[in-house]
C-alpha positions as CSV (number, residue, x, y, z in Angstrom):
1,M,-275.2,110.4,225.1
2,T,-277.1,107.2,224.2
3,H,-275.4,103.8,224.9
4,T,-276.9,100.5,223.8
5,T,-278.0,98.2,226.5
6,Y,-277.8,94.4,225.8
7,L,-279.4,91.4,227.2
8,P,-278.2,89.7,230.5
9,F,-276.0,86.6,230.7
10,K,-277.7,83.1,230.8
11,A,-277.9,82.1,234.3
12,E,-279.0,78.6,233.7
13,I,-276.2,76.9,231.7
14,T,-275.4,73.6,230.2
15,A,-273.0,71.3,232.1
16,P,-269.9,70.4,230.4
17,N,-269.8,67.0,228.5
18,R,-266.8,65.9,230.7
19,R,-264.8,67.0,233.6
20,V,-262.1,69.6,233.1
21,P,-258.6,69.2,234.6
22,A,-257.9,70.2,238.2
23,G,-256.7,73.9,238.4
24,A,-258.5,74.8,235.3
25,C,-258.3,78.7,234.6
26,D,-260.8,80.9,232.8
27,C,-258.4,83.6,231.5
28,H,-260.9,86.2,230.5
29,F,-263.9,87.5,232.3
30,H,-265.5,90.7,233.6
31,V,-267.7,91.8,236.3
32,F,-270.3,94.6,236.2
33,D,-271.7,95.8,239.5
34,S,-274.9,97.9,239.9
35,G,-275.1,101.0,241.9
36,T,-273.1,104.1,242.3
37,A,-269.9,102.6,243.8
38,Y,-268.5,101.8,240.3
39,P,-269.6,104.5,238.0
40,L,-269.5,103.7,234.2
41,A,-267.4,106.0,232.0
42,Q,-269.1,108.8,230.0
43,V,-267.3,107.7,227.0
44,R,-268.3,104.0,226.2
45,S,-269.6,102.0,223.5
46,Y,-272.2,100.0,225.5
47,T,-274.1,99.9,228.8
48,P,-273.6,96.5,230.4
49,T,-276.2,94.8,232.3
50,P,-275.4,93.8,236.1
51,A,-273.2,90.8,236.3
52,P,-271.8,90.2,239.8
53,L,-269.1,88.2,241.0
54,T,-271.4,85.8,242.8
55,A,-273.1,85.0,239.4
56,Y,-269.7,84.3,237.9
57,R,-268.6,82.0,240.4
58,A,-271.8,79.9,240.1
59,M,-271.1,79.6,236.5
60,A,-267.5,78.7,237.1
61,R,-268.4,76.0,239.4
62,T,-270.9,74.5,237.0
63,L,-267.9,74.4,234.5
64,G,-265.5,73.1,237.0
65,L,-263.2,76.2,236.8
66,E,-261.0,76.9,240.0
67,R,-259.1,80.0,238.9
68,A,-259.8,83.1,236.8
69,V,-258.4,86.3,235.2
70,L,-260.4,89.3,235.5
71,V,-260.0,91.8,232.6
72,H,-260.7,95.4,233.2
73,P,-263.6,96.4,230.8
74,S,-263.6,99.5,228.5
75,V,-266.9,100.7,230.0
76,Y,-265.1,101.7,233.3
77,G,-262.5,103.8,231.4
78,R,-259.7,104.7,233.7
79,D,-261.4,103.9,236.9
80,H,-260.1,100.7,238.2
81,T,-262.1,100.8,241.6
82,S,-264.0,97.8,240.7
83,F,-261.0,95.9,239.4
84,E,-259.0,96.6,242.6
85,D,-261.8,95.7,245.0
86,T,-262.4,92.4,243.2
87,L,-258.7,91.3,243.0
88,R,-258.2,92.4,246.5
89,A,-260.9,90.2,247.9
90,N,-260.2,87.1,245.7
91,N,-256.3,87.1,245.0
92,Q,-255.8,83.4,246.2
93,W,-257.5,82.3,242.9
94,M,-257.6,85.4,240.7
95,R,-255.4,87.4,238.7
96,G,-256.0,90.4,236.6
97,V,-255.4,92.5,233.4
98,A,-255.4,96.2,233.8
99,V,-255.5,99.1,231.4
100,V,-252.5,101.4,231.7
101,Y,-252.4,104.7,229.8
102,L,-249.5,107.2,229.1
103,D,-250.4,109.3,232.3
104,T,-251.3,106.3,234.5
105,P,-249.5,107.0,237.9
106,G,-246.6,104.6,238.5
107,N,-248.0,104.0,242.0
108,D,-251.2,102.7,240.5
109,I,-249.3,100.2,238.3
110,E,-247.3,99.0,241.4
111,R,-250.5,98.7,243.4
112,W,-252.2,96.8,240.7
113,H,-249.2,94.4,240.3
114,E,-249.3,93.7,244.1
115,L,-253.0,92.8,243.8
116,G,-252.5,90.5,241.0
117,A,-252.5,92.3,237.7
118,R,-250.2,90.6,235.3
119,G,-250.9,92.5,231.9
120,T,-252.1,95.6,230.3
121,R,-254.8,95.5,227.8
122,C,-255.4,97.7,224.5
123,N,-258.9,97.6,223.3
124,A,-258.8,98.7,219.6
125,L,-262.5,97.7,218.9
126,F,-264.5,99.9,221.7
127,D,-264.2,103.3,223.1
128,G,-262.5,103.8,226.3
129,G,-259.2,101.9,225.8
130,A,-255.6,102.8,225.4
131,A,-254.6,104.1,222.1
132,L,-252.6,102.0,219.6
133,Q,-250.1,104.6,219.1
134,D,-249.3,104.9,222.6
135,L,-248.5,101.3,223.2
136,P,-244.7,101.3,222.9
137,S,-244.4,103.8,225.7
138,I,-247.2,102.1,227.7
139,V,-245.2,98.8,227.4
140,A,-242.0,100.4,228.5
141,R,-243.9,101.3,231.7
142,V,-244.9,97.7,232.6
143,K,-242.0,95.8,231.1
144,D,-240.1,95.8,234.5
145,F,-243.1,94.2,236.3
146,G,-243.0,91.1,233.9
147,W,-246.4,92.1,232.3
148,H,-247.7,91.1,228.9
149,L,-249.6,93.2,226.4
150,Q,-253.2,91.9,225.7
151,V,-254.8,93.5,222.6
152,L,-258.5,93.3,221.4
153,M,-258.2,93.8,217.6
154,D,-259.2,92.5,214.4
155,V,-255.7,91.2,213.2
156,D,-256.9,91.3,209.6
157,K,-257.8,95.0,209.6
158,D,-254.1,95.7,209.3
159,P,-252.3,92.3,209.1
160,D,-248.8,93.6,209.8
161,T,-249.9,95.4,213.2
162,V,-249.9,92.2,215.1
163,V,-246.4,91.3,213.8
164,Q,-245.1,94.6,214.8
165,M,-246.7,94.3,218.4
166,A,-244.8,90.9,218.9
167,D,-241.5,92.9,218.7
168,F,-242.4,95.2,221.6
169,G,-240.4,93.2,224.0
170,V,-243.2,91.7,226.3
171,P,-245.4,88.7,225.6
172,L,-248.3,89.5,223.2
173,V,-251.7,88.0,224.2
174,V,-254.4,88.3,221.4
175,D,-258.1,88.1,222.4
176,H,-260.8,86.2,220.7
177,Y,-259.0,84.4,218.0
178,G,-257.7,87.5,216.6
179,H,-261.4,88.6,216.0
180,V,-261.5,87.6,212.5
181,G,-264.8,86.2,211.3
182,A,-264.6,82.3,211.2
183,D,-265.9,82.1,207.8
184,R,-262.9,83.9,206.5
185,A,-260.2,83.5,208.9
186,M,-258.4,80.6,207.4
187,A,-257.8,82.4,204.2
188,S,-257.1,85.6,205.8
189,K,-253.4,87.3,205.9
190,G,-254.1,88.4,209.4
191,F,-254.9,85.1,210.9
192,S,-252.0,83.6,208.9
193,N,-249.7,86.0,210.7
194,L,-251.1,85.2,213.9
195,L,-250.5,81.4,213.4
196,A,-247.0,82.3,212.5
197,L,-246.5,84.1,215.6
198,V,-247.9,81.4,217.7
199,R,-245.8,78.7,216.1
200,E,-242.7,80.8,216.8
201,G,-243.7,81.4,220.4
202,R,-243.9,85.0,219.8
203,A,-247.6,85.6,220.7
204,W,-250.3,84.0,222.8
205,V,-254.0,83.6,221.7
206,K,-257.1,83.5,223.8
207,L,-259.4,80.7,222.7
208,S,-262.2,83.0,223.9
209,G,-265.3,84.8,222.3
210,A,-266.0,82.2,219.6
211,Y,-269.6,83.8,219.4
212,R,-267.9,87.1,218.5
213,I,-266.7,85.4,215.3
214,S,-269.5,82.9,214.5
215,P,-273.2,83.1,214.3
216,Q,-273.5,79.7,216.0
217,R,-274.4,79.4,219.6
218,K,-273.9,75.6,220.1
219,E,-271.6,73.6,218.3
220,Y,-269.2,76.3,216.8
221,A,-268.3,73.9,214.2
222,D,-267.1,76.9,212.0
223,V,-264.5,77.9,214.7
224,R,-263.1,74.4,215.2
225,P,-260.7,74.6,212.2
226,L,-259.1,77.9,213.9
227,T,-258.9,76.1,217.1
228,Q,-257.2,73.0,215.6
229,A,-254.9,75.2,213.4
230,L,-253.8,77.1,216.6
231,L,-253.2,73.7,218.5
232,R,-251.2,72.4,215.6
233,A,-249.1,75.6,215.7
234,N,-248.2,75.7,219.3
235,P,-250.5,74.3,222.1
236,A,-248.2,75.9,224.6
237,Q,-249.2,79.4,223.6
238,L,-252.9,79.1,224.0
239,V,-255.4,79.8,226.9
240,W,-258.9,79.8,227.2
241,G,-261.5,82.3,228.4
242,S,-265.3,82.4,228.9
243,D,-265.5,86.2,228.1
244,W,-268.4,86.2,230.7
245,P,-270.9,88.0,230.9
246,H,-270.5,88.3,227.1
247,P,-270.9,92.1,227.1
248,S,-272.1,93.9,223.9
249,I,-273.4,90.9,222.3
250,A,-277.0,90.8,220.9
251,A,-279.3,87.9,221.3
252,P,-279.2,84.9,221.5
253,M,-276.8,85.0,224.5
254,P,-274.2,82.4,224.5
255,D,-274.3,79.3,226.9
256,D,-271.0,79.0,228.8
257,G,-271.5,75.1,228.8
258,Y,-271.5,75.1,225.0
259,L,-268.4,77.3,224.9
260,I,-266.3,75.0,226.9
261,N,-267.6,72.0,225.2
262,A,-266.4,73.4,222.1
263,L,-262.9,73.4,223.6
264,L,-263.3,69.9,225.2
265,D,-264.3,68.6,221.9
266,S,-261.3,70.0,220.0
267,C,-258.5,69.1,222.4
268,S,-256.7,65.9,223.5
269,P,-256.4,65.4,227.4
270,A,-252.7,66.7,227.1
271,E,-253.8,69.8,225.1
272,L,-256.5,70.4,227.6
273,Q,-253.9,70.3,230.5
274,Q,-251.8,72.8,228.7
275,V,-254.5,75.2,227.6
276,L,-256.6,75.0,230.9
277,V,-253.9,74.8,233.5
278,D,-250.1,74.7,232.6
279,N,-250.2,77.8,230.2
280,P,-252.3,80.1,232.4
281,T,-249.9,79.2,235.4
282,R,-247.0,80.3,233.1
283,L,-248.7,83.6,231.9
284,Y,-250.4,84.7,235.1
285,W,-249.0,83.0,238.2
286,N,-245.2,82.3,237.9
287,H,-244.1,85.9,238.3
């Protein structure tokens, strides 16, 4: 099977236009190690270029980030070896989001929780993730651990699905602004439903992956109305993520400095404290 291989991340990035708050957290990143220790799944949508933790930490230092949340990517499928090894070596400053399937052994879930996993992810856009129809049963398996359900989906494809997920009985975290194109999101039913859930405190949104919903690579002016609408709805339900190393994205590769500048330019100091520090602590560290 042929898999598309994309360009590597940008190693030289722009410094933020101002300092982020102490304890700032990147709530969405991946690592892709080269070599045979962490084989890629045969069923996958892309082949990532190597992106080791050392490179991530260099980027995080440039941005001033002190904590991070590792998200198990679809290209590793069911194999969480990389996820486990990375969390085990970095649990002082890192938490994680795993991918639980219907037949994932219970002792795996227990071990991931001890290592710092605090959620399970459903990737509805790429091959290799848990299936949507399995989510109620999967949620039942992780609920007692206090985990949340993180979903990567286009919320406008079936606007009622995200509302149904909010009733599963665990916190719902929606990736990448709901993955609706910035040019149509404000007029879409799916994003409107997402805003209502955020306003009611029934869903979280990751202000991440702006380049996935916008053709821009610097100002992200077309994404700013979405950010501001979500902030008006409920800043206590928002977190930010770099989505480093920006997998399955064609050139030009995003600059992480511009990504965080888009957030800095949209938030008041109080909102930045919530989005970058207080909210991640509630979602990933307080249980």
